[in-house]
C-alpha positions as CSV (number, residue, x, y, z in Angstrom):
1,M,26.6,-59.1,167.5
2,S,27.4,-62.3,170.0
3,E,31.1,-61.7,170.0
4,E,30.6,-57.8,170.7
5,V,28.5,-58.8,174.0
6,G,30.8,-61.7,175.2
7,G,28.2,-64.1,173.9
8,V,25.0,-63.3,175.7
9,V,22.9,-63.4,172.7
10,A,24.4,-66.5,171.0
11,R,21.6,-68.4,171.4
12,T,18.1,-67.9,172.4
13,P,16.8,-70.0,175.6
14,R,14.9,-73.0,174.8
15,D,13.1,-74.0,177.8
16,A,12.6,-72.4,181.4
17,D,15.7,-74.3,182.6
18,E,17.9,-72.6,179.8
19,L,16.1,-69.3,180.7
20,H,16.7,-69.3,184.5
21,E,20.4,-70.2,183.9
22,W,20.9,-67.4,181.7
23,I,19.3,-64.9,184.1
24,R,21.4,-66.2,186.9
25,K,24.7,-65.9,184.7
26,H,24.2,-62.9,182.9
27,L,22.0,-60.5,185.1
28,E,23.2,-62.3,188.3
29,L,19.5,-63.2,189.4
30,D,18.5,-66.2,191.0
31,I,14.6,-65.8,190.7
32,P,12.5,-68.2,192.9
33,R,11.0,-71.1,190.9
34,E,8.8,-72.5,193.5
35,P,6.2,-70.9,195.5
36,I,5.8,-71.2,199.0
37,V,1.7,-70.9,199.1
38,D,-0.3,-73.7,197.7
39,G,-2.1,-72.3,194.5
40,H,0.1,-69.5,193.9
41,Q,2.9,-69.2,191.0
42,S,6.3,-68.3,191.4
43,P,8.0,-64.8,190.0
44,F,9.7,-67.1,187.5
45,D,6.6,-68.5,186.1
46,Y,5.9,-65.2,184.9
47,L,9.1,-64.5,183.0
48,V,8.7,-68.0,181.3
49,H,4.9,-67.1,180.2
50,A,6.3,-63.7,178.9
51,F,9.3,-64.8,177.1
52,F,7.9,-67.8,175.6
53,E,4.7,-66.2,174.5
54,G,2.6,-68.8,176.6
55,R,4.3,-71.5,174.9
56,G,6.0,-73.0,178.1
57,G,9.2,-72.9,175.6
58,L,10.5,-71.8,172.3
59,D,9.3,-74.9,170.4
60,G,5.9,-75.0,172.1
61,G,3.6,-74.3,169.3
62,R,0.9,-72.0,169.7
63,G,0.4,-72.3,173.4
64,G,-2.3,-71.0,175.5
65,A,-3.7,-67.3,176.3
66,P,-1.0,-65.0,175.7
67,D,-2.4,-62.2,177.8
68,C,-1.5,-62.8,181.3
69,V,-2.4,-61.0,185.0
70,V,0.2,-60.6,187.6
71,W,-1.3,-60.2,191.2
72,A,1.3,-59.8,193.8
73,N,1.8,-58.2,196.9
74,R,3.3,-54.5,197.4
75,G,6.9,-54.9,197.2
76,G,6.9,-58.3,195.3
77,G,9.0,-57.2,192.8
78,K,6.3,-56.8,189.6
79,T,7.7,-53.8,188.3
80,F,11.4,-55.0,188.4
81,L,10.2,-58.4,186.7
82,G,8.5,-56.3,184.2
83,A,11.7,-54.7,183.4
84,V,13.4,-57.9,183.3
85,A,10.9,-59.4,181.0
86,T,11.0,-56.4,178.7
87,L,14.8,-56.8,178.6
88,L,14.8,-60.2,177.6
89,D,12.3,-59.3,174.7
90,L,14.6,-56.6,173.3
91,V,17.8,-58.8,173.3
92,F,16.2,-61.9,172.0
93,K,13.5,-60.9,169.7
94,A,14.8,-58.5,166.8
95,G,12.3,-56.3,165.8
96,I,9.8,-56.4,168.6
97,E,8.3,-53.4,169.6
98,V,6.9,-53.0,173.5
99,R,5.2,-50.3,175.3
100,I,5.0,-49.6,179.0
101,L,2.0,-48.0,180.3
102,G,1.7,-47.3,183.9
103,G,-1.4,-46.2,186.3
104,S,0.6,-42.8,186.1
105,L,3.7,-41.9,183.8
106,E,5.7,-41.7,187.1
107,Q,4.7,-45.6,187.4
108,S,5.7,-46.2,184.0
109,K,9.1,-44.2,184.6
110,R,9.7,-46.7,187.5
111,M,9.9,-49.7,185.2
112,H,11.9,-47.7,182.7
113,A,14.5,-47.0,185.5
114,H,15.0,-50.7,186.4
115,L,15.3,-51.2,182.5
116,R,17.9,-48.7,182.4
117,G,19.8,-50.2,185.3
118,L,19.9,-53.6,183.6
119,L,21.0,-52.0,180.1
120,S,24.0,-50.4,182.0
121,R,25.8,-53.3,182.2
122,P,28.6,-53.4,179.7
123,A,27.5,-56.5,177.7
124,F,23.9,-54.8,177.2
125,S,25.0,-51.4,176.6
126,A,26.9,-52.2,173.7
127,M,23.7,-53.3,172.1
128,V,22.0,-49.9,172.6
129,D,21.3,-48.0,169.3
130,G,22.2,-44.4,170.1
131,R,20.9,-42.8,173.4
132,I,18.7,-44.0,176.1
133,T,15.7,-41.2,176.4
134,E,13.4,-40.5,179.3
135,R,10.8,-42.4,177.2
136,R,12.5,-44.6,174.9
137,V,15.0,-47.5,174.4
138,R,16.1,-48.8,170.8
139,L,18.6,-51.5,170.4
140,K,20.8,-52.2,167.3
141,N,18.8,-55.1,166.6
142,G,15.7,-53.0,165.8
143,S,13.8,-53.9,169.3
144,S,12.4,-51.0,171.1
145,V,10.4,-49.9,174.1
146,E,8.5,-46.7,174.8
147,L,6.7,-45.3,177.8
148,L,3.0,-44.5,177.1
149,A,1.2,-41.6,179.2
150,Q,-2.1,-42.7,181.1
151,S,-4.3,-41.2,178.1
152,Q,-6.3,-42.0,175.3
153,A,-4.3,-39.7,172.9
154,S,-1.4,-41.8,174.2
155,V,-2.8,-44.9,173.8
156,R,-4.8,-45.0,170.6
157,G,-2.8,-45.4,167.1
158,T,-0.3,-47.5,168.9
159,R,0.5,-50.9,167.0
160,V,2.9,-53.1,168.9
161,Q,3.4,-56.7,170.0
162,K,3.6,-56.4,173.6
163,L,1.7,-54.0,176.2
164,R,3.1,-54.1,179.6
165,C,0.5,-52.1,182.2
166,D,1.8,-51.8,185.6
167,E,-0.4,-50.9,188.4
168,V,-3.7,-51.4,186.4
169,E,-5.9,-50.8,189.6
170,L,-4.9,-47.1,189.0
171,F,-5.9,-47.0,185.4
172,D,-8.6,-45.0,183.8
173,P,-11.4,-47.2,182.4
174,D,-11.6,-45.6,179.1
175,V,-7.7,-45.6,178.7
176,W,-7.6,-49.2,179.6
177,E,-10.6,-50.0,176.9
178,A,-8.6,-48.1,174.5
179,A,-5.6,-50.0,175.3
180,Q,-6.9,-53.5,174.4
181,L,-6.9,-52.8,170.8
182,V,-3.0,-51.8,170.3
183,T,-1.3,-55.0,170.0
184,R,-0.4,-56.7,166.6
185,S,1.4,-60.5,166.1
186,A,4.8,-60.1,164.0
187,R,7.4,-62.5,162.8
188,V,10.9,-61.4,164.6
189,E,14.4,-63.0,164.3
190,A,15.5,-65.1,167.6
191,P,19.4,-65.6,167.8
192,G,20.4,-69.3,167.0
193,F,16.7,-70.2,166.5
194,G,15.3,-68.2,163.7
195,G,11.8,-67.0,162.8
196,L,9.6,-66.6,165.7
197,V,6.1,-65.3,165.8
198,V,5.6,-63.1,168.9
199,R,1.8,-62.7,169.5
200,G,0.2,-59.6,170.5
201,S,-0.3,-59.8,173.9
202,V,-1.3,-57.7,177.1
203,E,0.2,-57.9,180.3
204,C,-1.2,-56.7,183.8
205,L,0.9,-56.2,186.7
206,S,-0.7,-54.9,190.0
207,T,-1.9,-55.3,193.4
208,M,-5.5,-55.4,194.0
209,H,-6.8,-52.5,196.0
210,R,-10.6,-52.4,195.2
211,P,-13.4,-54.5,195.4
212,Y,-14.8,-55.3,191.8
213,G,-12.2,-52.9,190.6
214,L,-10.2,-53.6,187.3
215,M,-7.8,-56.2,188.8
216,F,-10.9,-57.9,190.2
217,A,-12.3,-58.3,186.9
218,L,-9.1,-59.2,185.4
219,V,-8.5,-62.0,187.8
220,K,-12.1,-63.2,187.0
221,E,-11.5,-63.4,183.4
222,A,-8.1,-65.4,184.0
223,A,-10.5,-67.9,186.1
224,E,-12.7,-68.1,182.9
225,G,-9.4,-69.1,180.8
226,R,-9.2,-65.9,179.0
227,R,-5.9,-64.7,180.7
228,R,-3.1,-66.5,182.7
229,L,-3.0,-65.7,186.0
230,F,0.3,-65.2,188.2
231,K,-0.2,-64.7,191.8
232,W,2.3,-64.4,194.6
233,G,2.3,-62.8,198.1
234,V,4.9,-61.7,200.5
235,V,5.5,-65.5,201.7
236,D,6.4,-66.4,198.3
237,V,9.2,-63.7,198.1
238,L,10.7,-64.2,201.5
239,D,14.6,-64.2,201.7
240,V,16.6,-66.8,203.7
241,C,15.2,-67.7,206.9
242,G,17.8,-68.1,209.7
243,E,17.7,-70.4,212.9
244,E,16.9,-67.0,214.9
245,Y,13.4,-67.1,213.6
246,V,11.4,-69.7,215.9
247,C,8.8,-71.9,213.7
248,A,7.1,-73.8,216.5
249,E,3.3,-73.8,217.2
250,G,2.6,-72.9,220.7
251,C,6.2,-71.6,221.6
252,E,6.5,-68.6,223.7
253,T,7.9,-66.3,221.3
254,P,6.7,-67.5,217.8
255,C,7.9,-65.7,214.5
256,L,5.4,-63.1,213.8
257,L,5.2,-64.4,210.3
258,W,4.1,-67.9,211.8
259,P,0.5,-67.9,210.9
260,E,1.4,-67.0,207.0
261,C,4.5,-69.2,206.4
262,R,4.3,-72.0,208.9
263,G,7.9,-72.7,208.6
264,R,7.6,-73.2,204.8
265,A,10.4,-70.6,204.2
266,K,13.0,-72.8,206.2
267,E,11.7,-76.0,204.3
268,R,12.4,-74.1,200.9
269,D,16.0,-73.3,202.1
270,A,16.7,-76.7,203.1
271,A,15.7,-78.1,200.0
272,G,18.1,-75.6,198.1
273,Q,15.2,-73.9,196.4
274,A,16.2,-69.9,195.4
275,P,15.3,-67.5,198.2
276,G,13.0,-64.4,197.6
277,H,14.2,-60.6,198.1
278,I,12.2,-59.6,200.8
279,S,14.1,-60.2,204.3
280,I,12.4,-61.7,207.0
281,D,13.0,-58.6,209.4
282,D,11.6,-56.5,206.9
283,A,8.5,-58.7,206.4
284,I,7.8,-58.7,210.2
285,D,8.2,-54.8,210.3
286,L,5.8,-54.3,207.8
287,K,3.1,-56.7,209.3
288,S,3.5,-54.9,212.7
289,R,2.9,-51.5,211.1
290,V,-0.6,-52.3,209.4
291,G,-3.9,-53.6,210.3
292,A,-5.2,-57.1,209.2
293,A,-7.3,-55.9,206.4
294,T,-4.3,-54.0,204.7
295,W,-1.7,-57.2,205.6
296,E,-4.2,-59.5,204.0
297,S,-5.1,-57.3,200.8
298,E,-1.8,-55.8,200.1
299,M,0.6,-58.4,201.4
300,L,-0.9,-61.7,201.3
301,C,-3.2,-61.2,198.1
302,L,-6.1,-62.7,199.8
303,R,-8.7,-60.2,198.7
304,P,-9.4,-56.6,197.9
305,S,-9.0,-53.8,200.3
306,R,-12.1,-52.5,201.5
307,S,-10.7,-49.5,203.6
308,D,-12.9,-47.0,201.9
309,T,-16.3,-49.3,201.9
310,V,-19.6,-48.2,203.7
311,L,-20.4,-51.7,204.7
312,P,-17.3,-53.5,205.5
313,E,-19.4,-56.0,207.8
314,F,-20.6,-57.7,204.6
315,D,-18.6,-60.6,204.0
316,P,-19.8,-62.6,200.9
317,A,-18.2,-65.9,202.3
318,R,-20.6,-65.2,205.4
319,H,-23.5,-63.4,204.1
320,V,-24.0,-64.8,200.7
321,V,-26.0,-68.3,200.6
322,A,-26.9,-70.8,198.0
323,H,-30.2,-72.2,199.7
324,D,-33.4,-70.7,199.9
325,P,-34.9,-70.5,203.5
326,G,-37.5,-73.0,204.3
327,D,-39.2,-71.5,207.3
328,V,-41.3,-68.4,206.0
329,A,-43.2,-66.1,208.4
330,L,-43.4,-62.9,206.1
331,W,-42.6,-61.8,202.4
332,I,-41.2,-58.1,202.2
333,G,-39.6,-55.9,199.6
334,G,-37.8,-53.1,199.1
335,M,-37.6,-50.5,196.2
336,D,-35.4,-47.4,194.7
337,F,-36.8,-45.5,192.1
338,G,-34.7,-44.5,188.8
339,Y,-35.1,-44.1,185.4
340,R,-31.9,-43.4,183.7
341,A,-30.3,-44.9,186.7
342,P,-31.6,-48.3,187.8
343,T,-34.8,-48.9,189.5
344,V,-34.0,-52.0,192.1
345,V,-36.7,-54.0,193.6
346,L,-35.8,-56.7,196.3
347,W,-38.0,-59.4,197.7
348,A,-36.9,-61.0,200.9
349,V,-38.1,-63.5,203.3
350,V,-38.3,-63.0,207.1
351,D,-38.3,-66.1,209.4
352,A,-39.7,-66.9,212.5
353,L,-36.5,-65.9,214.4
354,G,-36.5,-62.3,212.5
355,V,-33.7,-63.3,210.3
356,V,-34.2,-61.7,206.8
357,T,-32.8,-63.4,203.6
358,V,-32.8,-61.6,200.3
359,V,-34.0,-63.9,197.5
360,G,-34.8,-62.2,194.6
361,E,-34.0,-58.7,192.7
362,H,-35.3,-56.8,189.7
363,V,-32.7,-54.2,188.3
364,A,-33.7,-52.3,185.0
365,S,-33.1,-48.8,183.6
366,G,-35.2,-47.0,181.3
367,L,-38.8,-48.2,182.3
368,V,-41.6,-46.0,183.7
369,L,-42.9,-47.2,186.9
370,D,-45.8,-49.2,185.6
371,E,-43.2,-51.6,183.9
372,H,-41.7,-52.2,187.2
373,V,-44.9,-52.7,188.7
374,R,-45.7,-55.3,186.1
375,A,-42.4,-57.0,186.7
376,I,-43.6,-57.3,190.8
377,R,-46.8,-58.7,189.8
378,D,-45.3,-61.4,187.1
379,A,-42.3,-62.2,189.4
380,E,-41.8,-65.7,190.7
381,W,-42.0,-64.8,194.3
382,P,-45.1,-64.0,196.2
383,R,-46.4,-60.4,196.3
384,P,-44.7,-58.9,199.5
385,A,-46.9,-57.9,202.2
386,W,-45.5,-54.5,201.9
387,I,-42.5,-52.9,200.1
388,G,-40.2,-50.3,201.7
389,I,-39.6,-47.3,199.5
390,D,-37.8,-44.0,199.2
391,P,-39.6,-41.3,201.3
392,A,-39.0,-39.1,197.8
393,G,-41.8,-41.6,196.4
394,R,-44.1,-39.2,197.9
395,Q,-43.9,-36.4,195.8
396,R,-46.2,-36.1,193.0
397,N,-45.2,-36.3,189.3
398,D,-45.5,-32.9,187.3
399,Q,-47.3,-34.8,184.5
400,T,-49.5,-37.3,186.0
401,G,-50.2,-35.6,189.3
402,L,-49.5,-39.0,191.2
403,S,-46.6,-39.9,193.5
404,A,-44.8,-43.2,193.1
405,E,-46.4,-44.3,196.3
406,A,-50.0,-43.5,195.0
407,V,-48.9,-45.4,191.7
408,L,-48.1,-48.7,193.9
409,R,-51.1,-48.4,196.0
410,K,-53.4,-48.0,192.8
411,A,-51.6,-51.4,191.6
412,G,-52.7,-53.5,194.9
413,L,-49.1,-53.0,196.5
414,V,-48.6,-51.7,199.8
415,P,-45.8,-49.0,200.2
416,R,-44.1,-48.4,203.4
417,V,-42.3,-45.0,203.7
418,R,-40.1,-44.5,207.0
419,A,-38.0,-41.2,206.9
420,M,-34.6,-41.5,208.3
421,S,-31.3,-40.5,207.2
422,I,-28.9,-42.2,205.1
423,A,-26.5,-42.9,208.4
424,E,-29.7,-44.3,210.5
425,G,-30.4,-46.8,207.7
426,L,-26.9,-48.0,207.2
427,T,-26.6,-48.4,210.8
428,L,-29.5,-50.9,210.9
429,V,-28.3,-53.0,207.9
430,R,-24.9,-53.1,209.7
431,Q,-26.4,-54.4,213.1
432,R,-28.1,-57.4,211.1
433,L,-24.9,-58.2,209.2
434,K,-22.7,-58.2,212.3
435,P,-24.5,-57.7,215.6
436,A,-22.6,-56.1,218.5
437,S,-23.6,-59.2,220.7
438,G,-21.5,-61.3,218.7
439,G,-24.0,-63.6,217.7
440,P,-24.9,-64.8,214.3
441,A,-25.9,-62.4,211.4
442,T,-29.9,-61.8,210.7
443,L,-29.5,-60.7,207.2
444,Y,-28.4,-62.9,204.4
445,V,-28.3,-62.5,200.5
446,H,-29.0,-65.5,198.1
447,E,-26.2,-66.0,195.3
448,R,-29.1,-65.3,192.7
449,C,-29.0,-61.6,193.9
450,A,-25.7,-60.8,192.2
451,K,-26.1,-57.1,191.8
452,L,-26.9,-56.4,195.5
453,A,-24.1,-58.6,196.7
454,E,-21.6,-56.9,194.4
455,S,-23.2,-53.1,195.4
456,L,-22.8,-54.3,199.1
457,E,-19.2,-54.7,198.5
458,R,-18.6,-51.7,196.2
459,Y,-20.7,-49.3,197.9
460,H,-18.0,-46.9,199.2
461,Y,-17.0,-43.5,200.6
462,P,-14.9,-41.0,198.6
463,P,-11.2,-42.3,198.5
464,D,-10.0,-38.9,198.5
465,D,-11.8,-37.4,201.4
466,A,-11.3,-39.2,204.5
467,E,-13.4,-36.9,206.5
468,S,-16.5,-37.2,204.1
469,M,-19.6,-39.7,205.7
470,T,-21.4,-39.4,202.3
471,P,-21.0,-42.4,200.3
472,V,-20.4,-41.9,196.4
473,K,-23.3,-42.2,194.1
474,D,-21.7,-44.0,191.4
475,G,-24.3,-46.8,190.3
476,H,-23.5,-49.3,193.6
477,D,-26.1,-47.0,196.0
478,H,-29.4,-48.1,194.2
479,A,-29.4,-51.9,195.4
480,V,-28.1,-50.7,198.9
481,D,-30.7,-48.1,199.3
482,A,-33.6,-50.4,198.3
483,L,-32.0,-52.5,200.9
484,R,-31.7,-50.1,203.7
485,Y,-35.5,-49.0,202.7
486,M,-36.8,-52.4,203.5
487,I,-34.7,-53.1,206.7
488,G,-35.4,-49.5,208.1
489,N,-39.3,-50.3,207.6
490,L,-38.8,-53.6,209.3
491,D,-36.7,-52.8,212.1
492,R,-38.4,-49.6,212.9
493,P,-41.9,-49.6,211.6
494,H,-43.9,-46.6,210.5
495,V,-47.4,-46.0,212.2
496,T,-49.6,-44.7,209.1
497,K,-51.4,-41.5,209.8
498,R,-54.3,-40.0,207.8
499,Q,-52.0,-37.5,206.1
500,D,-49.9,-40.0,204.4
501,Y,-52.8,-41.1,202.5
502,L,-53.7,-37.3,201.7
503,S,-49.9,-36.7,200.4
504,A,-50.3,-40.0,198.3
505,G,-53.2,-38.7,196.4
506,R,-56.0,-40.4,198.4
């Protein structure tokens, strides 16, 4: 085989240096080995992990977690690098089975197209067994790769060594869950090395679009050590930076990329490190076309996009606090009712300046109202002076004849009801998160209230209907509803009238 293909597989690369040289020589690719941004990884780091099964080298023992997550910018080369990693597996690991699963079949085909382009080189085309189809490639050494459709029927029953998932942010959650059970380790033959155990692994390549979406969860798993994380942004893959681009703080015409790059692309060039593939001109053009939020999310990989979120004013770095307020003028609460959906109760402190800090939450499903009342009574927090509730809580229960409002009053609690639209209540919350005056926020959430903080980030409008102003009811609305009932009754108090007591069953 090695004579037929010019010696490209005469010997399997043993370490990162040999792998980089093989790629440079036979694929004519000089892939960056050093990131520019502190805390990021280089694209080549991912290839090292994928090829050596997380060992760092061919003789590296068992190694760390074989599963990995690649979080990179749009146009950052994720799909192409996935194709390079697949080629390396097919060529050097005889008998390996790889599957490519994209967020859509079209996405899978993009990686397959890159792979076909690599295999079209004479040295590699001689290795192909038969004809390359639209969905499958097989080499004469017994290795193969196949595209999977984004469906459970396509994923279930598959048993392979490696599953490469491209744009996982677009995956159906049920398909993703099923995909976690498709891999199996196997022993293969590596040219010039002998037997090699390929560990079953799942690789995830994507940008991060959605707050608390699938990629958010995967990055969190990586932080917990369950997967390896490889992250790079547009700055890490910039091409050669010429002298025509001015890198000087305070000059009249600085490069538009100065805030992100700070001249580090020039430093990499001066050090003789391999450049990336995105030209400076293209990066500048891309930045000039989009807003700051899109640039930071899609190109710098700083945080998920929040373009569809209802409360973009909420910033965990600003509004989530770790300390309890020392100045307490009033204890208040908010409550959203549910049974199959969760009931949410919030406790908050209002200080002498009117600043609200939510310090406690109770979130539970499948309980009757009396059990939630007991949870309020038994809580470590003082009983609220009043609890803002959903106006629907005034409706009588068909079986008990009592409304939720009446049940709360009977238990010695003080419910407050203020009829207002969702939009009106959200406006009051927004005003506290980000006052128009530019002053400090007047609404904070303690870090122990994890469900409320998550809901404030994830509460969103329909992404496929740009005209809709009705938030999606997908579970993240309940805690936000409890908050807006509380803030609505605080900032626009309701004057109790006699008929209110009558409607509550008094």
